[in-house]
All heavy atoms as TSV, in Angstrom:
chain	resi	resn	atom	element	x	y	z
A	1	MET	N	N	22.028	35.107	122.673
A	1	MET	CA	C	21.900	36.416	123.293
A	1	MET	C	C	22.232	36.285	124.772
A	1	MET	O	O	21.723	35.418	125.460
A	1	MET	CB	C	20.466	36.937	123.110
A	1	MET	CG	C	20.276	38.307	123.751
A	1	MET	SD	S	18.569	38.872	123.707
A	1	MET	CE	C	18.398	39.251	121.983
A	2	ASN	N	N	23.070	37.161	125.260
A	2	ASN	CA	C	23.485	37.134	126.649
A	2	ASN	C	C	22.611	38.100	127.442
A	2	ASN	O	O	22.727	39.298	127.308
A	2	ASN	CB	C	24.953	37.528	126.764
A	2	ASN	CG	C	25.446	37.446	128.181
A	2	ASN	OD1	O	24.773	36.895	129.057
A	2	ASN	ND2	N	26.622	37.986	128.416
A	3	GLN	N	N	21.704	37.559	128.237
A	3	GLN	CA	C	20.834	38.400	129.046
A	3	GLN	C	C	21.338	38.409	130.470
A	3	GLN	O	O	21.706	37.381	131.005
A	3	GLN	CB	C	19.399	37.894	129.028
A	3	GLN	CG	C	18.746	37.996	127.668
A	3	GLN	CD	C	17.294	37.583	127.735
A	3	GLN	OE1	O	16.842	36.977	128.699
A	3	GLN	NE2	N	16.557	37.911	126.706
A	4	THR	N	N	21.364	39.594	131.070
A	4	THR	CA	C	21.783	39.692	132.454
A	4	THR	C	C	20.559	39.907	133.323
A	4	THR	O	O	19.622	40.589	132.932
A	4	THR	CB	C	22.764	40.854	132.663
A	4	THR	OG1	O	22.135	42.061	132.231
A	4	THR	CG2	C	24.036	40.633	131.883
A	5	SER	N	N	20.577	39.314	134.480
A	5	SER	CA	C	19.486	39.522	135.421
A	5	SER	C	C	20.057	39.469	136.816
A	5	SER	O	O	21.138	38.940	137.047
A	5	SER	CB	C	18.387	38.469	135.242
A	5	SER	OG	O	18.887	37.192	135.491
A	6	GLU	N	N	19.340	40.044	137.742
A	6	GLU	CA	C	19.770	40.027	139.127
A	6	GLU	C	C	18.552	40.090	140.014
A	6	GLU	O	O	17.459	40.426	139.579
A	6	GLU	CB	C	20.701	41.189	139.433
A	6	GLU	CG	C	20.045	42.538	139.359
A	6	GLU	CD	C	21.001	43.687	139.607
A	6	GLU	OE1	O	22.163	43.593	139.235
A	6	GLU	OE2	O	20.534	44.682	140.175
A	7	VAL	N	N	18.739	39.743	141.261
A	7	VAL	CA	C	17.662	39.844	142.231
A	7	VAL	C	C	17.764	41.206	142.892
A	7	VAL	O	O	18.824	41.611	143.353
A	7	VAL	CB	C	17.749	38.716	143.284
A	7	VAL	CG1	C	16.700	38.896	144.357
A	7	VAL	CG2	C	17.612	37.360	142.606
A	8	VAL	N	N	16.657	41.926	142.890
A	8	VAL	CA	C	16.614	43.270	143.442
A	8	VAL	C	C	15.592	43.291	144.569
A	8	VAL	O	O	14.477	42.789	144.411
A	8	VAL	CB	C	16.196	44.285	142.348
A	8	VAL	CG1	C	16.090	45.677	142.933
A	8	VAL	CG2	C	17.181	44.257	141.195
A	9	ASN	N	N	15.961	43.841	145.713
A	9	ASN	CA	C	15.019	43.964	146.819
A	9	ASN	C	C	14.078	45.130	146.552
A	9	ASN	O	O	14.509	46.239	146.304
A	9	ASN	CB	C	15.749	44.194	148.138
A	9	ASN	CG	C	16.437	42.939	148.617
A	9	ASN	OD1	O	15.924	41.845	148.422
A	9	ASN	ND2	N	17.586	43.082	149.220
A	10	VAL	N	N	12.800	44.845	146.571
A	10	VAL	CA	C	11.779	45.865	146.377
A	10	VAL	C	C	10.895	45.820	147.613
A	10	VAL	O	O	10.091	44.921	147.777
A	10	VAL	CB	C	10.944	45.594	145.104
A	10	VAL	CG1	C	9.893	46.667	144.924
A	10	VAL	CG2	C	11.835	45.487	143.889
A	11	GLY	N	N	11.063	46.806	148.488
A	11	GLY	CA	C	10.338	46.776	149.744
A	11	GLY	C	C	10.775	45.572	150.545
A	11	GLY	O	O	11.948	45.368	150.787
A	12	SER	N	N	9.818	44.736	150.931
A	12	SER	CA	C	10.150	43.564	151.720
A	12	SER	C	C	10.227	42.299	150.869
A	12	SER	O	O	10.384	41.216	151.388
A	12	SER	CB	C	9.106	43.372	152.821
A	12	SER	OG	O	7.838	43.175	152.232
A	13	ARG	N	N	10.096	42.441	149.555
A	13	ARG	CA	C	10.159	41.255	148.706
A	13	ARG	C	C	11.288	41.396	147.695
A	13	ARG	O	O	11.728	42.488	147.389
A	13	ARG	CB	C	8.830	41.028	147.991
A	13	ARG	CG	C	8.457	42.145	147.043
A	13	ARG	CD	C	7.060	41.888	146.453
A	13	ARG	NE	N	6.634	43.030	145.681
A	13	ARG	CZ	C	6.971	43.271	144.419
A	13	ARG	NH1	N	7.734	42.436	143.775
A	13	ARG	NH2	N	6.529	44.333	143.793
A	14	ALA	N	N	11.760	40.285	147.202
A	14	ALA	CA	C	12.823	40.289	146.181
A	14	ALA	C	C	12.192	39.960	144.836
A	14	ALA	O	O	11.282	39.147	144.752
A	14	ALA	CB	C	13.899	39.275	146.524
A	15	SER	N	N	12.641	40.618	143.785
A	15	SER	CA	C	12.136	40.313	142.457
A	15	SER	C	C	13.293	40.227	141.489
A	15	SER	O	O	14.317	40.886	141.660
A	15	SER	CB	C	11.141	41.384	142.004
A	15	SER	OG	O	11.781	42.626	141.886
A	16	LYS	N	N	13.137	39.402	140.479
A	16	LYS	CA	C	14.178	39.222	139.478
A	16	LYS	C	C	13.938	40.227	138.361
A	16	LYS	O	O	12.848	40.331	137.827
A	16	LYS	CB	C	14.140	37.796	138.942
A	16	LYS	CG	C	15.334	37.428	138.112
A	16	LYS	CD	C	15.310	35.950	137.799
A	16	LYS	CE	C	16.581	35.553	137.085
A	16	LYS	NZ	N	16.612	34.127	136.836
A	17	VAL	N	N	14.978	40.982	138.009
A	17	VAL	CA	C	14.864	42.010	136.987
A	17	VAL	C	C	15.734	41.606	135.806
A	17	VAL	O	O	16.924	41.388	135.964
A	17	VAL	CB	C	15.335	43.382	137.521
A	17	VAL	CG1	C	15.321	44.416	136.414
A	17	VAL	CG2	C	14.473	43.814	138.683
A	18	ASN	N	N	15.135	41.500	134.634
A	18	ASN	CA	C	15.895	41.245	133.422
A	18	ASN	C	C	16.196	42.600	132.815
A	18	ASN	O	O	15.317	43.305	132.354
A	18	ASN	CB	C	15.090	40.382	132.457
A	18	ASN	CG	C	15.881	40.050	131.214
A	18	ASN	OD1	O	16.559	40.899	130.641
A	18	ASN	ND2	N	15.796	38.806	130.800
A	19	HIS	N	N	17.467	42.993	132.811
A	19	HIS	CA	C	17.850	44.343	132.389
A	19	HIS	C	C	17.528	44.614	130.928
A	19	HIS	O	O	17.126	45.713	130.593
A	19	HIS	CB	C	19.333	44.578	132.669
A	19	HIS	CG	C	19.644	44.594	134.121
A	19	HIS	ND1	N	19.089	45.508	134.984
A	19	HIS	CD2	C	20.435	43.800	134.872
A	19	HIS	CE1	C	19.537	45.274	136.201
A	19	HIS	NE2	N	20.352	44.250	136.163
A	20	GLU	N	N	17.679	43.641	130.046
A	20	GLU	CA	C	17.387	43.878	128.642
A	20	GLU	C	C	15.901	44.117	128.437
A	20	GLU	O	O	15.513	44.975	127.661
A	20	GLU	CB	C	17.889	42.725	127.791
A	20	GLU	CG	C	19.405	42.708	127.708
A	20	GLU	CD	C	19.924	41.639	126.783
A	20	GLU	OE1	O	19.130	41.070	126.012
A	20	GLU	OE2	O	21.130	41.381	126.833
A	21	GLU	N	N	15.042	43.376	129.121
A	21	GLU	CA	C	13.609	43.606	129.001
A	21	GLU	C	C	13.244	44.967	129.567
A	21	GLU	O	O	12.429	45.672	129.012
A	21	GLU	CB	C	12.830	42.521	129.735
A	21	GLU	CG	C	12.850	41.193	129.027
A	21	GLU	CD	C	12.098	40.128	129.783
A	21	GLU	OE1	O	11.309	40.475	130.688
A	21	GLU	OE2	O	12.287	38.952	129.464
A	22	PHE	N	N	13.856	45.344	130.680
A	22	PHE	CA	C	13.553	46.621	131.299
A	22	PHE	C	C	13.933	47.769	130.379
A	22	PHE	O	O	13.178	48.701	130.195
A	22	PHE	CB	C	14.279	46.762	132.644
A	22	PHE	CG	C	13.857	47.989	133.390
A	22	PHE	CD1	C	12.694	47.994	134.120
A	22	PHE	CD2	C	14.605	49.148	133.332
A	22	PHE	CE1	C	12.289	49.131	134.798
A	22	PHE	CE2	C	14.211	50.284	133.997
A	22	PHE	CZ	C	13.047	50.269	134.737
A	23	GLN	N	N	15.097	47.685	129.759
A	23	GLN	CA	C	15.552	48.742	128.871
A	23	GLN	C	C	14.649	48.881	127.664
A	23	GLN	O	O	14.465	49.978	127.153
A	23	GLN	CB	C	16.990	48.482	128.420
A	23	GLN	CG	C	17.981	48.648	129.542
A	23	GLN	CD	C	19.386	48.305	129.116
A	23	GLN	OE1	O	19.643	48.117	127.947
A	23	GLN	NE2	N	20.276	48.221	130.071
A	24	ALA	N	N	14.070	47.804	127.203
A	24	ALA	CA	C	13.241	47.834	126.013
A	24	ALA	C	C	11.975	48.662	126.213
A	24	ALA	O	O	11.352	49.066	125.253
A	24	ALA	CB	C	12.880	46.418	125.591
A	25	LYS	N	N	11.609	48.941	127.441
A	25	LYS	CA	C	10.391	49.702	127.715
A	25	LYS	C	C	10.535	51.184	127.401
A	25	LYS	O	O	9.547	51.873	127.290
A	25	LYS	CB	C	10.001	49.557	129.186
A	25	LYS	CG	C	9.579	48.173	129.585
A	25	LYS	CD	C	9.191	48.165	131.053
A	25	LYS	CE	C	8.840	46.790	131.537
A	25	LYS	NZ	N	8.482	46.792	132.950
A	26	PHE	N	N	11.737	51.690	127.260
A	26	PHE	CA	C	11.953	53.116	127.029
A	26	PHE	C	C	12.133	53.393	125.538
A	26	PHE	O	O	12.892	52.710	124.862
A	26	PHE	CB	C	13.180	53.620	127.801
A	26	PHE	CG	C	12.918	53.799	129.262
A	26	PHE	CD1	C	12.951	52.725	130.118
A	26	PHE	CD2	C	12.630	55.040	129.773
A	26	PHE	CE1	C	12.703	52.886	131.468
A	26	PHE	CE2	C	12.378	55.218	131.113
A	26	PHE	CZ	C	12.412	54.128	131.969
A	27	ARG	N	N	11.434	54.405	125.055
A	27	ARG	CA	C	11.593	54.819	123.659
A	27	ARG	C	C	12.902	55.587	123.509
A	27	ARG	O	O	13.462	56.098	124.473
A	27	ARG	CB	C	10.430	55.720	123.229
A	27	ARG	CG	C	9.072	55.040	123.270
A	27	ARG	CD	C	7.977	55.944	122.724
A	27	ARG	NE	N	8.138	57.347	123.055
A	27	ARG	CZ	C	7.482	57.985	124.035
A	27	ARG	NH1	N	6.624	57.345	124.776
A	27	ARG	NH2	N	7.685	59.269	124.250
A	28	GLU	N	N	13.383	55.688	122.285
A	28	GLU	CA	C	14.646	56.375	122.018
A	28	GLU	C	C	14.599	57.837	122.457
A	28	GLU	O	O	15.566	58.351	123.030
A	28	GLU	CB	C	14.986	56.288	120.533
A	28	GLU	CG	C	16.348	56.850	120.201
A	28	GLU	CD	C	16.715	56.667	118.743
A	28	GLU	OE1	O	16.101	55.829	118.054
A	28	GLU	OE2	O	17.626	57.381	118.299
A	29	ASP	N	N	13.479	58.521	122.221
A	29	ASP	CA	C	13.389	59.922	122.631
A	29	ASP	C	C	13.421	60.067	124.147
A	29	ASP	O	O	13.992	61.020	124.675
A	29	ASP	CB	C	12.154	60.604	122.030
A	29	ASP	CG	C	10.843	59.987	122.479
A	29	ASP	OD1	O	10.766	58.741	122.613
A	29	ASP	OD2	O	9.872	60.743	122.679
A	30	GLU	N	N	12.844	59.091	124.871
A	30	GLU	CA	C	12.908	59.118	126.330
A	30	GLU	C	C	14.343	58.902	126.804
A	30	GLU	O	O	14.803	59.586	127.722
A	30	GLU	CB	C	12.000	58.045	126.934
A	30	GLU	CG	C	10.526	58.312	126.752
A	30	GLU	CD	C	9.664	57.187	127.268
A	30	GLU	OE1	O	10.011	56.003	127.049
A	30	GLU	OE2	O	8.639	57.481	127.894
A	31	GLU	N	N	15.037	57.958	126.182
A	31	GLU	CA	C	16.432	57.692	126.555
A	31	GLU	C	C	17.285	58.941	126.342
A	31	GLU	O	O	18.080	59.308	127.205
A	31	GLU	CB	C	16.991	56.535	125.732
A	31	GLU	CG	C	16.377	55.202	126.071
A	31	GLU	CD	C	16.903	54.070	125.216
A	31	GLU	OE1	O	17.690	54.310	124.283
A	31	GLU	OE2	O	16.523	52.921	125.488
A	32	ASP	N	N	17.111	59.586	125.199
A	32	ASP	CA	C	17.873	60.803	124.907
A	32	ASP	C	C	17.594	61.896	125.940
A	32	ASP	O	O	18.513	62.564	126.408
A	32	ASP	CB	C	17.552	61.333	123.507
A	32	ASP	CG	C	18.038	60.416	122.399
A	32	ASP	OD1	O	18.913	59.559	122.664
A	32	ASP	OD2	O	17.542	60.560	121.267
A	33	LEU	N	N	16.329	62.053	126.290
A	33	LEU	CA	C	15.961	63.080	127.264
A	33	LEU	C	C	16.542	62.768	128.641
A	33	LEU	O	O	17.059	63.659	129.322
A	33	LEU	CB	C	14.439	63.203	127.334
A	33	LEU	CG	C	13.887	64.336	128.175
A	33	LEU	CD1	C	14.434	65.695	127.720
A	33	LEU	CD2	C	12.370	64.340	128.113
A	34	ILE	N	N	16.498	61.502	129.043
A	34	ILE	CA	C	17.065	61.111	130.333
A	34	ILE	C	C	18.555	61.451	130.374
A	34	ILE	O	O	19.043	62.028	131.353
A	34	ILE	CB	C	16.836	59.611	130.613
A	34	ILE	CG1	C	15.348	59.347	130.843
A	34	ILE	CG2	C	17.659	59.142	131.807
A	34	ILE	CD1	C	14.971	57.867	130.826
A	35	VAL	N	N	19.276	61.116	129.321
A	35	VAL	CA	C	20.712	61.392	129.275
A	35	VAL	C	C	20.979	62.891	129.342
A	35	VAL	O	O	21.835	63.354	130.109
A	35	VAL	CB	C	21.354	60.778	128.006
A	35	VAL	CG1	C	22.784	61.265	127.823
A	35	VAL	CG2	C	21.314	59.257	128.082
A	36	ARG	N	N	20.240	63.672	128.565
A	36	ARG	CA	C	20.465	65.117	128.552
A	36	ARG	C	C	20.173	65.750	129.913
A	36	ARG	O	O	20.952	66.569	130.407
A	36	ARG	CB	C	19.620	65.787	127.467
A	36	ARG	CG	C	20.150	65.486	126.068
A	36	ARG	CD	C	19.471	66.299	124.997
A	36	ARG	NE	N	18.051	65.960	124.918
A	36	ARG	CZ	C	17.080	66.862	124.754
A	36	ARG	NH1	N	17.351	68.137	124.626
A	36	ARG	NH2	N	15.834	66.484	124.679
A	37	ILE	N	N	19.065	65.354	130.524
A	37	ILE	CA	C	18.720	65.932	131.825
A	37	ILE	C	C	19.702	65.467	132.895
A	37	ILE	O	O	20.130	66.249	133.742
A	37	ILE	CB	C	17.268	65.598	132.220
A	37	ILE	CG1	C	16.289	66.239	131.218
A	37	ILE	CG2	C	16.963	66.099	133.629
A	37	ILE	CD1	C	14.845	65.823	131.425
A	38	TYR	N	N	20.085	64.186	132.852
A	38	TYR	CA	C	21.049	63.674	133.830
A	38	TYR	C	C	22.357	64.453	133.747
A	38	TYR	O	O	22.960	64.778	134.768
A	38	TYR	CB	C	21.302	62.179	133.612
A	38	TYR	CG	C	22.244	61.604	134.637
A	38	TYR	CD1	C	21.767	61.100	135.841
A	38	TYR	CD2	C	23.619	61.586	134.422
A	38	TYR	CE1	C	22.622	60.587	136.794
A	38	TYR	CE2	C	24.485	61.073	135.371
A	38	TYR	CZ	C	23.979	60.575	136.556
A	38	TYR	OH	O	24.844	60.079	137.498
A	39	ASN	N	N	22.792	64.766	132.542
A	39	ASN	CA	C	24.026	65.529	132.369
A	39	ASN	C	C	23.917	66.934	132.953
A	39	ASN	O	O	24.918	67.516	133.361
A	39	ASN	CB	C	24.433	65.595	130.898
A	39	ASN	CG	C	24.979	64.272	130.399
A	39	ASN	OD1	O	25.501	63.477	131.172
A	39	ASN	ND2	N	24.846	64.033	129.115
A	40	LEU	N	N	22.715	67.466	133.025
A	40	LEU	CA	C	22.498	68.798	133.592
A	40	LEU	C	C	22.356	68.786	135.114
A	40	LEU	O	O	22.916	69.639	135.798
A	40	LEU	CB	C	21.240	69.439	132.992
A	40	LEU	CG	C	21.317	69.844	131.529
A	40	LEU	CD1	C	19.939	70.269	131.045
A	40	LEU	CD2	C	22.314	70.977	131.352
A	41	ILE	N	N	21.588	67.823	135.638
A	41	ILE	CA	C	21.241	67.881	137.061
A	41	ILE	C	C	21.666	66.652	137.864
A	41	ILE	O	O	21.436	66.592	139.070
A	41	ILE	CB	C	19.731	68.125	137.264
A	41	ILE	CG1	C	18.904	66.966	136.719
A	41	ILE	CG2	C	19.321	69.450	136.639
A	41	ILE	CD1	C	17.420	67.065	137.039
A	42	GLY	N	N	22.233	65.653	137.191
A	42	GLY	CA	C	22.645	64.454	137.910
A	42	GLY	C	C	21.467	63.550	138.235
A	42	GLY	O	O	20.421	63.635	137.605
A	43	GLY	N	N	21.633	62.710	139.225
A	43	GLY	CA	C	20.652	61.692	139.572
A	43	GLY	C	C	19.482	62.187	140.394
A	43	GLY	O	O	19.106	61.537	141.366
A	44	ARG	N	N	18.903	63.270	140.003
A	44	ARG	CA	C	17.692	63.775	140.679
A	44	ARG	C	C	16.494	63.202	139.943
A	44	ARG	O	O	15.842	63.859	139.138
A	44	ARG	CB	C	17.719	65.289	140.708
A	44	ARG	CG	C	18.945	65.788	141.512
A	44	ARG	CD	C	19.140	67.249	141.452
A	44	ARG	NE	N	18.065	67.930	142.149
A	44	ARG	CZ	C	17.883	69.246	142.128
A	44	ARG	NH1	N	18.720	70.010	141.458
A	44	ARG	NH2	N	16.876	69.797	142.770
A	45	TRP	N	N	16.230	61.922	140.241
A	45	TRP	CA	C	15.299	61.112	139.471
A	45	TRP	C	C	13.895	61.675	139.434
A	45	TRP	O	O	13.231	61.599	138.394
A	45	TRP	CB	C	15.314	59.676	139.993
A	45	TRP	CG	C	16.695	59.115	140.076
A	45	TRP	CD1	C	17.347	58.700	141.202
A	45	TRP	CD2	C	17.635	58.943	139.003
A	45	TRP	NE1	N	18.622	58.285	140.892
A	45	TRP	CE2	C	18.833	58.417	139.544
A	45	TRP	CE3	C	17.590	59.184	137.633
A	45	TRP	CZ2	C	19.943	58.125	138.776
A	45	TRP	CZ3	C	18.708	58.895	136.861
A	45	TRP	CH2	C	19.861	58.374	137.433
A	46	SER	N	N	13.419	62.245	140.512
A	46	SER	CA	C	12.049	62.775	140.512
A	46	SER	C	C	11.925	63.985	139.591
A	46	SER	O	O	10.895	64.170	138.941
A	46	SER	CB	C	11.586	63.119	141.928
A	46	SER	OG	O	12.422	64.094	142.495
A	47	LEU	N	N	12.976	64.788	139.500
A	47	LEU	CA	C	12.945	65.922	138.570
A	47	LEU	C	C	12.977	65.440	137.125
A	47	LEU	O	O	12.288	65.994	136.268
A	47	LEU	CB	C	14.115	66.870	138.831
A	47	LEU	CG	C	14.071	67.646	140.143
A	47	LEU	CD1	C	15.318	68.510	140.288
A	47	LEU	CD2	C	12.823	68.511	140.208
A	48	ILE	N	N	13.764	64.411	136.863
A	48	ILE	CA	C	13.812	63.854	135.514
A	48	ILE	C	C	12.454	63.256	135.155
A	48	ILE	O	O	11.929	63.488	134.066
A	48	ILE	CB	C	14.936	62.805	135.392
A	48	ILE	CG1	C	16.310	63.469	135.610
A	48	ILE	CG2	C	14.884	62.104	134.032
A	48	ILE	CD1	C	17.476	62.500	135.724
A	49	ALA	N	N	11.862	62.506	136.081
A	49	ALA	CA	C	10.559	61.879	135.840
A	49	ALA	C	C	9.480	62.922	135.572
A	49	ALA	O	O	8.560	62.678	134.792
A	49	ALA	CB	C	10.167	61.006	137.027
A	50	GLY	N	N	9.608	64.080	136.189
A	50	GLY	CA	C	8.633	65.138	135.969
A	50	GLY	C	C	8.624	65.665	134.545
A	50	GLY	O	O	7.665	66.293	134.118
A	51	ARG	N	N	9.672	65.400	133.802
A	51	ARG	CA	C	9.774	65.839	132.409
A	51	ARG	C	C	9.378	64.756	131.409
A	51	ARG	O	O	9.342	65.001	130.209
A	51	ARG	CB	C	11.206	66.293	132.097
A	51	ARG	CG	C	11.599	67.539	132.823
A	51	ARG	CD	C	10.726	68.633	132.329
A	51	ARG	NE	N	11.109	69.928	132.870
A	51	ARG	CZ	C	10.313	70.960	132.843
A	51	ARG	NH1	N	9.114	70.866	132.343
A	51	ARG	NH2	N	10.711	72.106	133.330
A	52	ILE	N	N	9.097	63.544	131.913
A	52	ILE	CA	C	8.734	62.438	131.031
A	52	ILE	C	C	7.379	61.892	131.493
A	52	ILE	O	O	7.302	61.144	132.472
A	52	ILE	CB	C	9.812	61.336	131.051
A	52	ILE	CG1	C	11.168	61.933	130.664
A	52	ILE	CG2	C	9.433	60.202	130.111
A	52	ILE	CD1	C	12.320	60.983	130.775
A	53	PRO	N	N	6.309	62.277	130.809
A	53	PRO	CA	C	4.965	61.857	131.223
A	53	PRO	C	C	4.833	60.339	131.330
A	53	PRO	O	O	5.330	59.593	130.478
A	53	PRO	CB	C	4.069	62.386	130.102
A	53	PRO	CG	C	4.846	63.505	129.493
A	53	PRO	CD	C	6.288	63.101	129.611
A	54	GLY	N	N	4.221	59.897	132.408
A	54	GLY	CA	C	3.967	58.482	132.612
A	54	GLY	C	C	5.125	57.695	133.199
A	54	GLY	O	O	5.011	56.481	133.378
A	55	ARG	N	N	6.222	58.358	133.503
A	55	ARG	CA	C	7.387	57.668	134.073
A	55	ARG	C	C	7.562	58.067	135.530
A	55	ARG	O	O	7.360	59.219	135.896
A	55	ARG	CB	C	8.666	58.016	133.311
A	55	ARG	CG	C	8.673	57.582	131.880
A	55	ARG	CD	C	8.677	56.073	131.791
A	55	ARG	NE	N	8.787	55.637	130.401
A	55	ARG	CZ	C	8.740	54.373	130.040
A	55	ARG	NH1	N	8.593	53.428	130.924
A	55	ARG	NH2	N	8.849	54.054	128.771
A	56	THR	N	N	7.958	57.092	136.349
A	56	THR	CA	C	8.221	57.377	137.749
A	56	THR	C	C	9.718	57.533	137.968
A	56	THR	O	O	10.532	57.077	137.162
A	56	THR	CB	C	7.719	56.234	138.658
A	56	THR	OG1	O	8.492	55.057	138.383
A	56	THR	CG2	C	6.233	55.963	138.443
A	57	ALA	N	N	10.069	58.143	139.074
A	57	ALA	CA	C	11.472	58.307	139.432
A	57	ALA	C	C	12.144	56.940	139.575
A	57	ALA	O	O	13.287	56.757	139.152
A	57	ALA	CB	C	11.597	59.109	140.729
A	58	GLU	N	N	11.426	55.981	140.127
A	58	GLU	CA	C	11.986	54.649	140.329
A	58	GLU	C	C	12.283	53.964	139.002
A	58	GLU	O	O	13.328	53.330	138.841
A	58	GLU	CB	C	11.027	53.783	141.162
A	58	GLU	CG	C	10.896	54.234	142.595
A	58	GLU	CD	C	9.952	55.435	142.782
A	58	GLU	OE1	O	9.131	55.728	141.870
A	58	GLU	OE2	O	10.047	56.087	143.823
A	59	GLU	N	N	11.376	54.084	138.033
A	59	GLU	CA	C	11.603	53.497	136.705
A	59	GLU	C	C	12.853	54.076	136.054
A	59	GLU	O	O	13.662	53.345	135.485
A	59	GLU	CB	C	10.433	53.805	135.770
A	59	GLU	CG	C	9.225	52.954	135.907
A	59	GLU	CD	C	8.175	53.361	134.895
A	59	GLU	OE1	O	7.783	54.537	134.841
A	59	GLU	OE2	O	7.740	52.467	134.148
A	60	ILE	N	N	12.979	55.376	136.133
A	60	ILE	CA	C	14.100	56.054	135.490
A	60	ILE	C	C	15.410	55.697	136.173
A	60	ILE	O	O	16.415	55.434	135.507
A	60	ILE	CB	C	13.868	57.565	135.441
A	60	ILE	CG1	C	12.689	57.846	134.499
A	60	ILE	CG2	C	15.120	58.308	134.995
A	60	ILE	CD1	C	12.189	59.249	134.501
A	61	GLU	N	N	15.404	55.646	137.491
A	61	GLU	CA	C	16.627	55.276	138.219
A	61	GLU	C	C	17.042	53.845	137.877
A	61	GLU	O	O	18.219	53.575	137.628
A	61	GLU	CB	C	16.419	55.424	139.717
A	61	GLU	CG	C	17.664	55.105	140.511
A	61	GLU	CD	C	17.496	55.312	142.003
A	61	GLU	OE1	O	16.370	55.562	142.462
A	61	GLU	OE2	O	18.512	55.208	142.706
A	62	LYS	N	N	16.088	52.907	137.845
A	62	LYS	CA	C	16.406	51.519	137.497
A	62	LYS	C	C	16.941	51.438	136.070
A	62	LYS	O	O	17.897	50.702	135.802
A	62	LYS	CB	C	15.166	50.637	137.633
A	62	LYS	CG	C	14.797	50.328	139.059
A	62	LYS	CD	C	13.552	49.478	139.094
A	62	LYS	CE	C	13.046	49.301	140.496
A	62	LYS	NZ	N	11.788	48.534	140.516
A	63	TYR	N	N	16.307	52.166	135.165
A	63	TYR	CA	C	16.776	52.193	133.783
A	63	TYR	C	C	18.222	52.686	133.728
A	63	TYR	O	O	19.081	52.060	133.114
A	63	TYR	CB	C	15.884	53.092	132.922
A	63	TYR	CG	C	16.568	53.523	131.649
A	63	TYR	CD1	C	16.650	52.653	130.567
A	63	TYR	CD2	C	17.172	54.770	131.545
A	63	TYR	CE1	C	17.315	53.022	129.411
A	63	TYR	CE2	C	17.833	55.143	130.402
A	63	TYR	CZ	C	17.905	54.265	129.333
A	63	TYR	OH	O	18.573	54.630	128.202
A	64	TRP	N	N	18.477	53.810	134.395
A	64	TRP	CA	C	19.814	54.409	134.357
A	64	TRP	C	C	20.870	53.456	134.908
A	64	TRP	O	O	21.912	53.241	134.312
A	64	TRP	CB	C	19.827	55.728	135.149
A	64	TRP	CG	C	21.153	56.413	135.042
A	64	TRP	CD1	C	22.199	56.316	135.902
A	64	TRP	CD2	C	21.577	57.271	133.986
A	64	TRP	NE1	N	23.241	57.073	135.451
A	64	TRP	CE2	C	22.886	57.677	134.281
A	64	TRP	CE3	C	20.962	57.753	132.830
A	64	TRP	CZ2	C	23.599	58.515	133.448
A	64	TRP	CZ3	C	21.681	58.598	132.014
A	64	TRP	CH2	C	22.985	58.966	132.318
A	65	LYS	N	N	20.565	52.873	136.058
A	65	LYS	CA	C	21.533	51.978	136.704
A	65	LYS	C	C	21.753	50.710	135.898
A	65	LYS	O	O	22.866	50.192	135.846
A	65	LYS	CB	C	21.101	51.658	138.130
A	65	LYS	CG	C	21.265	52.863	139.036
A	65	LYS	CD	C	20.879	52.569	140.448
A	65	LYS	CE	C	21.140	53.799	141.323
A	65	LYS	NZ	N	20.778	53.554	142.716
A	66	SER	N	N	20.723	50.217	135.233
A	66	SER	CA	C	20.876	48.998	134.438
A	66	SER	C	C	21.658	49.262	133.164
A	66	SER	O	O	22.365	48.384	132.673
A	66	SER	CB	C	19.517	48.388	134.103
A	66	SER	OG	O	18.826	49.170	133.151
A	67	LYS	N	N	21.586	50.471	132.662
A	67	LYS	CA	C	22.273	50.777	131.405
A	67	LYS	C	C	23.642	51.409	131.602
A	67	LYS	O	O	24.565	51.143	130.836
A	67	LYS	CB	C	21.401	51.710	130.558
A	67	LYS	CG	C	21.949	51.933	129.176
A	67	LYS	CD	C	20.894	52.322	128.214
A	67	LYS	CE	C	21.483	52.405	126.828
A	67	LYS	NZ	N	20.491	52.564	125.803
A	68	TYR	N	N	23.816	52.235	132.619
A	68	TYR	CA	C	25.037	53.021	132.768
A	68	TYR	C	C	25.850	52.746	134.029
A	68	TYR	O	O	26.922	53.286	134.177
A	68	TYR	CB	C	24.708	54.512	132.711
A	68	TYR	CG	C	24.093	54.913	131.398
A	68	TYR	CD1	C	22.738	55.188	131.298
A	68	TYR	CD2	C	24.871	55.008	130.243
A	68	TYR	CE1	C	22.185	55.549	130.086
A	68	TYR	CE2	C	24.326	55.375	129.041
A	68	TYR	CZ	C	22.978	55.639	128.978
A	68	TYR	OH	O	22.414	55.990	127.768
A	69	ALA	N	N	25.362	51.930	134.945
A	69	ALA	CA	C	26.061	51.723	136.222
A	69	ALA	C	C	27.451	51.122	136.041
A	69	ALA	O	O	28.353	51.474	136.783
A	69	ALA	CB	C	25.225	50.830	137.139
A	70	ASN	N	N	27.645	50.259	135.076
A	70	ASN	CA	C	28.939	49.599	134.900
A	70	ASN	C	C	29.850	50.305	133.905
A	70	ASN	O	O	30.952	49.869	133.683
A	70	ASN	CB	C	28.736	48.151	134.460
A	70	ASN	CG	C	28.092	47.334	135.544
A	70	ASN	OD1	O	28.318	47.583	136.715
A	70	ASN	ND2	N	27.273	46.375	135.165
A	71	SER	N	N	29.375	51.369	133.303
A	71	SER	CA	C	30.228	52.098	132.351
A	71	SER	C	C	30.831	53.303	133.050
A	71	SER	O	O	30.204	53.972	133.835
A	71	SER	CB	C	29.427	52.527	131.120
A	71	SER	OG	O	28.404	53.417	131.477
A	72	GLY	N	N	32.078	53.562	132.735
A	72	GLY	CA	C	32.700	54.741	133.310
A	72	GLY	C	C	33.497	54.500	134.465
A	72	GLY	O	O	34.248	54.143	135.078
């Protein structure tokens, strides 16, 4: 299995993010909702997070960038 990871600056510290593990945290219905809302309003992460209980804008943005940043 080819896992990708990178170092991401979070505030004043750096942390290693494993994209496959991060993506696994989202349920299929959440992924579908993120895609549908993104197609309507774009990267307005706080508005998207407001429609998904328990999710923060930062989580959703990281998810989106890890899954879709290199496509397109």
